[in-house]
Structures are given as C-alpha cells and as structure tokens.
C-alpha positions, 0 to 999 in steps of 0.5 A, a space after each residue: 412644939 411637938 416632937 417631929 416623927 419620921 415618915 414610917 407608920 406607927 408600930 403594930 408591936 413595941 419594936 424599936 426598928 419599926 417605931 416612928 423615928 423621933 428626929 428633928 433637923 434644923 432648917 438653917 444650919 448656923 450652929 454646931 448642932 444640926 438637929 436632935 434625935 431621941 432614940 428609944 433605947 441604947 441598942 446601937 444596931 437597932 437604933 442606928 439602923 432606923 436612924 440611917 434609914 430615915 436620914 437617907 430620905 431626908 439628907 441630899 446624899 445617903 449616909 455612909 458613916 455614923 460616929 458615936 461616943 462609946 459610953 452611951 451605947 451598948 454593943 457597938 457594931 463596926 458596920 451596919 446593913 441598911 437598905 442593902 448596903 453597909 454603913 460604917 460605925 465609928 466609936 470614940 472614948 472621948 467626946 460628948 455622949 449626947 452628940 452623934 455625927 453622921 457623914 454622907 457619901 459626899 463627906 457632909 457631916 451632920 451633928 445631932 444632939 442625942 436625947 437620952 432614951 428615958 427622958 420625959 416627953 416635955 423635956 425632950 420636946 424642949 431640947 429638940 426644939 432648941 437643937 432644931 433652931 439651927 442657930 443655937 451655939 449651946 453645947 449638948 449638955 447645955 441644951 439638955 439642961 435647958 430642956 431639963 432633959 437630964 435627970 439622975 436616971 436619964 443621963 448617959 453613962 459618962 456624960 460630961 457636966 455642962 462646964 465640961 461640955 463647953 470645954 469639949 466643944 471648944 476643943 478640950 479633950 477627956 483623958 
C-alpha cells in the first residue's frame, strides 16, 4: 500500500507548503489513532498550515485547534492563519511527540500518528498503513517500530521508548 497523498497538485519547486500532503485517515475509527501524517520537516507553521488546509476538506467540520508535543517541532506559533481564518495551536511538554491532536469546530478530535520527516518511504508506508487500519490499539512508538520507522537519525527529539509510549497511552505522564 502506498502513501496516500492529498488532492493538491505536485509542487513546481521544493516548497513544503505546496507539496502533496502525506496523510492517511482511517475509514473506521475504533483505535486510539485515527490515521497518520508524514510531514516534510519540523517547520511547525508551514507543515501545520498545509495539514489543516487538507483536513478541512476531509473532515466534516473545519479544524479550529491543533495540539502538538513541544520537543518534536521548531518555533511553534500560538495561532496560524489558514484559509482566511485563525487556527489555535497548543503545545505541551509532556506526551508523545509522535502524536498530534486536531480539534474541529464541533469539538471532534482526531489523533494522528506523526511519522518523523526523514523516515524512509517503505517504513513510513508501513507505519501509515498500520495507523490507517483504525482498529490497531498500539501506541505511536509501537507502530513506528513495527514499520521500522525510527532510526537513530529519524527519531523526534525526546521521543519515548516503546515501553514509555505504552505508559503514556495508559495515562502515565513524563515529568
């Protein structure tokens, strides 16, 4: 299974905000993760702006808020301008950096696995397929490990180990 890409045309130059979105959503939502997103880099504003614009066309309501774990991103803005409106961005010091939460206008949350930007395509495709199944109860670290998506060079800063990812998913917290 290949990586699903958004509806935008391919870029004419390497521009993260114009490149196709590497995003996959689960058809059935029975697990803790509703899909996966593979950003091109850690530029928070550019990557989140493109993600929100794409999700606005895929989710029943427009996105109003995005929550990220702080250690995985560079220069996190408090607000983003997307399609002539403002989207709030929240960040936390605890939690899993391989998870992002998107909240729509009606309060529906969507949890996306974040595949580290420099992950090999085959590993990212495997991790995305697992996350898109919608029935997988594995935590983000376990999904990425299953896809061999984490290597020493690709890991998000401060990413939890597989055991810590399970602990966080069960309500534990990092200090």
